N, C-alpha and C positions, 0 to 999 in steps of 0.2 A: 414039398412046406421050403425051401430055400427060394424056388420059382416064388412062389405065394408071399413072402416077406420081401424078395426085391420089389415086385409089383407095387407092395402096400408102399416101401418106401419111395417109389419114383411117384406114386399118387399123391402122398402129402409133401413130396417134394414141388412138385407140378408148377403150384400156385407160388410158390417164393422163383424158381427159374421163370416164371412169365413174368412176375415183375422188375428183372435183373435191370439196371441200364443198360443201355446200347454200347458204350464206349465209357470207362473210366480214366479216359486223356481227356474228357471233356467235363468239367467238373458241375456246370451250370448248364440248367436246361430248364425251359418255359413252357408251359400246356397251352398249345393253342387251339379253343373249341372251335367247333363248326357249328353253326346255324344255320340248318336249310331250312329258310323262310318259306313256306309255301308251297315248297317243293311236292309233287303228288308222288314222284317215283325217284328211283335210284338214280343220280346221275355219274355216266361214267366220263374220264378224263379232265376234267375240270380244273382249267387254271385259275387263281386264285389270287387277288393283290393282298398281301400281308403287309400292315404298316406301323413300323417301330416306332418307335418316340421313348422319350424319358420318362414317362407316364408307365409303360412295359416294360422298356427294356433297360439292362447295365448294358451303357455301351462302353464307358470303364472298363467293364469286363472281359469286353469281344475287342479284337484285331482291329485297326483302326481302318480298313478296307472292308472289313466282315469277312474274308476268305475262310474264317474257321466257323462258318455259320455249319448246321449242317439239320434236316429235317427228315427226320424218321417218323413213321407209321405209329400207329396205338399199339403195335404190338411190342414195337419199341428195339424192331431189328430191321426193318425194310427202310432202305434210306430212297426218299421222292426225290424227284428232279425237280432243282429250282433254277432261277435268274434273277439275279440281282440288277434292279434298274437302278438302284441309288442307293449311295451309304455314305450318310455324312455326319461322321465321326462327333465332328464340333460341334454343328447344329443339333444332332442327334435326331435326325431321321432317316428314314430308311424305308423304302419301298421294294417287296421280293416277292417275286411269281412264284408261286408252289404250284405244282400239277400235283390234283388231286388224284389218284384211280378210280376212287369213288366216293359219291357223297349220297347215303341212303337216309331218307328222313324215317326212317322207321327206326333207326339207331337211337339207344337212349340219351350218347350221349357222345357223339362222333368227335374226333379228336386228334392232332400230331402233337410231337413233340418240336420241340427245337433247341439244338443242343447250340454250346458255345463255351469260350472261355479257355480255349486250347490255344495260348501262343504259340506253339510250336506244328501247329497245324497245317498242311501243305495247303496251298491251293488248289481248287480242282479245274478242272477244264468245264468253260464254259459251255454249255448245253443251250442247244436250240429250240427256242418257246413253244409252248403247246404241243400236241399230239401228233400221231402221223396224217389225220385229217388238217392239219392244219397247212396252210397254202402261203400265208402272209401276215406278218407281223410287226406293225411300225408304232413304239412308242416313243416317236420321236425324243430319245432320251439320248441313244447312240451316240458312241463317239462320233460316226458318221450320218449327220440326222438323218438322211431319208434312207438309210439301210433298213432293211428287214431283219428280223431277227427270229425267223422260222428257220427249218432246215431248208426252204427254199432258195432261202438267202438272195432275195432279189433287189433290186434298188432305185428309185423312183428320181426324177429329175424334173427340175423346179426351184421355185424360189417362195421360201418361206422362213418366218423367222420365229423367234422360240422366246414361249413364255415360261420364264422362269416357276412364278407362284400358279399352278396349276391342280388339275386335278391328279394327278398321279407323276409329280416330281415337274417335268417339262411338258410342253404341247406343243404343236403348229400352229403358228399364227398365220390365217390365211386374208389375203386382202385384195382379193377378186381372181390372182393368177393360181392356175391350179398345178399340180404335181402329176406328172405321169410315169405308169407303169408302164416299161415294152411288153410287147406280145411275149407271151411265152407259155409253153404248153400245159404248165400247173394250173393257167388262169383261162386255159379253153373252158368252154361252156356251148350246151346242148341238150336236147329236149332226153329227160331220162337223166340227166345226169345232177345230184345234189350240191348245194351250191349254202354257202350262208354270208354274210357280209354285214359287218357290225362294226359300230366307232361311237365314241361320246363326242358329243357335238354342242358348242356355245355360241349361239350366234351374238354377233357384235349388238344387232340392232333388228328387230322387226317390224312391219312384213318387210320380205326380200325374195328375190327370185334369184334361188343360186341350186346348180347341179351339185349335189354332195358326192355323187356317183354314178359314171356310165361307162360303158364298153361300147364302144362302136355307136350306131345306132339301134343295138338292139335293146342295150336295158341302159337304163336310167333312174335314179332318186334324185329327185328335188326338193327342195323346199319350194313351195307354191305359197306364198305371201306368210302365214305361220303355220299349215299344213305341210306333210308328207307326202309326195305323189310317188309311186313308183309305177316307173308303166315300160311293159314287156311287150315287144312285138305289138304294139299300139292297143294293150290293154292297160287303163289306167286303176289303180288300187290306189286309193289316199283316204287317210285317215290321221287322228292325233293332231295335238294343238302344242305347239312348242313356243317356249317362253324364253325372252330376249336375255341376256347376261345370267345365264343361267345353264348348268353342265345336265345333258339328257343323253341318254341311252339310245343308238337309234342302230336298228337291225333288220335284214328283211334274209328270208329264206325260198329256197326254190328245190321242191321237192314231190317227181313224177307228175309234174306237169298242174303244182299246187304253188301258188307263192302266197306267203305271209308276210306282213310289214308289222313291226313293230315298235312301241317309243316306253322307254323305262322299263321295259322287261313285261309290258302287256300288249295282246295283240292289239292292233288296232284297224287290220284290215286284211282280207285277203282275197283269192280268186283264183280262176283255172286258166291259166297260161300255156301258149307254147311257145315254150322258148329255142329259139333260134340259134342253129349252130354259129360261135363267134370266138374267134381267137385276138381279136382287136385291141388294141393296147386300151388300157385301164387311166382314166383321169377322176382325178379326186380332186374335190372345191375350186369346179369352176364358177367364175363372179359368185362365191362365198367369202362372205365378209364374217370373221371369229374364227375362234380355237375348235382344234380339233388334237383328240387325243385316241391311243388306244384302236387305231385301224386292223383289224382283222377281218381276214376271209381266210372259208376252209371250203374244201368239197366234199362236204355232205352237209344235209339240211341238219342242224343242230332242234333238238326238240325244243318246247315250250319251256321246261324246268331247267334247261341248261342254259337258255339265255336271259331268265328270269334270275335263277343263283346267279350268273356272270354280273347281271346289271345293280343287282341289291350286294354283290360283292367288291365293286369296285366303284359305288357312288362315293361321293365327298363325308357322305355319313353312312358307310355300308356298315351292316352287321353280319355278314356272314363268316366271318371270323373274329374270334375274339382273344389274345393274349394276354394270361395271366401277368401279375407283375414279374420283371425278374426278380430273383432271388436265387441263393444257393440252395440246391437240390439234395435231399439226404435220401431221395428215394421212394417217401411216402406221399400221400394223398395233397397235391398243391391246393387241393380247393379249402381242406380245413383251415378254419381260421379267418378266411380272406382276406384279400390285399392290406399291405402295412400301408395306409392311406400318409400317414405320417411319413414314413420314410421315403413314401414318391415325393412329398410336396418337399422334402429337404433335398433329394436329390434334385430337383430342378428348380432350386431356387438359385437367380441369377445374381454375378457376383456383389451389383451393387446395392441389391436386399440383403445378402450377405454380412454387409457392412454395415446397412443400417438395423438390421438384426442383434450385433453387435454391440452396436453403440446401446441400441433398447435393454442389450441386457446388463451391462455395465449399468445405466440407471437406473433399472428394474434392481439390481444388487444393491445400489446404493439406498435405493428408496427402501429397500427391506430394513437394511441397517439402521436409517434414520428412524423406522418407525417402531424399531425393537427397542432402540437406546432410549427413542422418548420414551415411549410407552413404558420400561423400567424406571424412568427419570420421575415420571410425572407420580406412577404407583408408589416408590418411595416416597416422595416430597410427600403426597394427598397422607401416605401413611404415618411419618413423621410429625407432619402439621395436626394431625386430628389427635396426637399423644400429648403433642407439646402444647397446644391449646386445652386440653384438660387439666393441665399441670398448672397452667396460666389461669385459670378460670378459679381454680382452687386457692392462689395464692391471694393474701391479703397484706401484712406489714410486710412481709418476707419477698413482696412483689420482684424488689431487685438483687435477689439472691437464685434465681433459676440456673445459673449457670453452671451449679455443681455438677448437675447430671448431663452437661453437655453431653457424651456419648452417644446418650440415647436418642438427642434430636440433630445428628449429623447430616441429616439429608431434607433436615426442615426451613422451607423457607421463611416461615414465622417467625423461628427461630436465629437466624442470620439477620432479620430485623431487629430482631428483640436486641441481639449484641450489638448490633450497630448503635442503637439506642443505648444502649447501657454501658457500650464507651466513651461515647460521647458526655455521657451524664458524670461518670468516673471523672473523667478530667475535671470537673467543676467542683469535686469534693476537695474539704475542707478536715484536716485530720484533725480529731476532737471536738469539730463543731456539725451539729445537725445541719444534714442536707438543705439548704433552701434554693431553689430554682427560680430565678426574675422569667419574666415573661419573655426578654429578650434570649435569654437563655431557651426555652422551654421551644422559640421559634429556629433556634439554632441545631437544635436536637433530634429538633421535626426534619429538617432539610435535612440533614446526615442520613437521617432514614428513608427518607424519600429517595435520593439520590439511591440509597442500595436499591430499595424498589425497583428502581428506573434497571439499575445491572441484573437484578434475581428473574426479572422479567425479561430482560433481554436474554438470559442464561436459559429458561424455559423457551425461548420460541426459537434459538441457537437451531439450524438445519429444517427449519420447517420451510424455508423456503426453495430448497433441493426438493421437498413433497411438491410443489408449487411448481415448478420448472418441469418435473414429470407428469403431472397433470394435463398440462398446456401443453407441451413439449412432445410429449411420445406420441399421441395420435397424429403428429402433424409430419414428426419424423416417420412411423410408419406409413402414411400415405404416400409421403414421398416416395420412399421405399416400392411401392406398389405401384407409383406411377411409371416412374424409370424401368422397374419391370415388366409393365406392359408394355413398354414400348418398346425394349431392348425384344422381348418376345416376338412380337409384328416383327420387327425388323428380321431377324433372324428365321422367323416360318417365310417371310418373302425372300431374303436372298437363296433359302434352302429350296424354295420351289413346293412347298405342302401345305394345303391350304385346309387339312382336315383338321377336322375339330376336333379328335382324339390327340392329335401334336397340339394343337393349340392348347386345348385346357388344361394340360399338367405345371405350364408357362404360369398360364393366367393366373391359376389356382396359387402357386408356390407365390407370387407375385403379392397374392390376398392377405399370404401370411406375415407380411409387413404390416401390415395392418391390424391384424389380429395380435401381432404382440406387442405395435404400440400402444392399443386398447389394455392389453394385458399389464404395462406397464401404466396405464393412466389411471382404469378402475381399483385398483388395491391401492394404489397414491391417494387417489380422493376420498376412498373411506376412511383410511388411515388419518389422512389429515384431516377431516371432519373431527372424527372421534377425539385426536390429542387438541386440536384446536379447541375444542368445546372445555376438556379437560386443564389445559392452559389457563384458559379465560376464566375457569369456577378459582383454581390458585392464584390468579391475579387480582381478584375480586376480595378473597380471603385476605390475602396480605392487604390492601388498602384498608379494609373493616379492620385488621390486627393494629395498623398504623395510628388509626383514629383512637382505638379503644385504649392500645398502649401509653399516648401521650395524656390521654384525659385520666387515666387512673395514676400517672407519675404526677401529672398536676396536683391532682387530689392532694398527694401524699407527701408532694417536697414543693410545692409550686408555693412563692410566697404571697 
């Protein structure tokens, strides 16, 4: 009985334990989903480039050098091998290579976890790039430019320059002079031995005649005008069409006497060949002009799916991996509710955009305050005017005695004009005599009332200029913030050396937030201004009519 209870409890606890976090010392984690696009079968030991930027990762929560990053399998237990190629916490861009043990397209949603946020995390020793079959990998971003990152630790010699804004951080720029990898047992080729060569190339111009790879006279991979040409012991395999000034993935494999040529992950040529024994030096980029990045060589023939996913996962717009927006993790499903786009935009704001939006926020607050105050003023004025006008129109011989109920009409602009006229009339009253006003006196009374009409009109319009400033200045301020923000974003991308659209998009979107803020100030102000201006205009017209009506009735009752 006890055993049955224990088994039951274990079954109940198993789902909870399976979702336990890997390590509570790492407070933050993000979910990295894997999208095995077009793969027909499972791919083993695939290195993928994971790009981090302000739109999908909180650099402020991680250590400045990224040494607290940890990649954990979907079981939340297995630590994965990774290598940081680039981690720029200032410009908020990073490229990390992660070794995925298996990518299976049959899985419903393959994913891994990215943990970070442990400021006390020790730095882990750098691991070689790739799996046990990787014999060379040149990122061209190492401290030693031509140093191999794989376990072979090969070194190339030659002269190349570095392009900062490249495919994955930095790339090598060739100007016709090759680099050479000295002969090494790991590079030896022969019939029946598998081999894979791959690289990203960006020809400066086409057509051109250049050798991307050669090992003695036995094997050469060339650019012939605009096509790829693989020559092995006199057998030529060609296909594919390259584009100038565009990143393209080039690869070929040797497998049991069969050679296959690939361009952008797709096979473009194949043939049966006899691979001669060779252990000669390897030359890269002879007479080639353009950029080259992520040069890799393996001692096995990678299959079609491996090469296809490598091409889709490393490209400028690679969609093999997707990092969910960085946020504090509560152990639940990060997919619920989707990413918080507003928080992404706010985090990506450049300093100038923040200043512009702060100014616009002040303008918006002032505009709202003006609209509320003016709306209350015109509403009370209109209400009191109607009440006073009803009383005025009922008056007959007591036209000059309407000031007895002045408390009722304290906000009435008409009553203020009436009081102004009444004040001037009483200046001309003589005790014990009937009031009699000459034409000159009537003119003087009307002039006094007209003066107060102008003052009252100014009071009704006071503050409206602030709305006009918001209407005309808000969009221009927002546009200024956007333009400067875009400039800063592109400058940061150029300095950081990552042209991935996912790295650019958050900064551009955040810069556009300044324009949205400007319109957010201008549009309500425009509606409010037009409404209030029409109400003020009606009040002004009522005052003008009242002045004429009041003067006319006074002249009828008390004129000479």
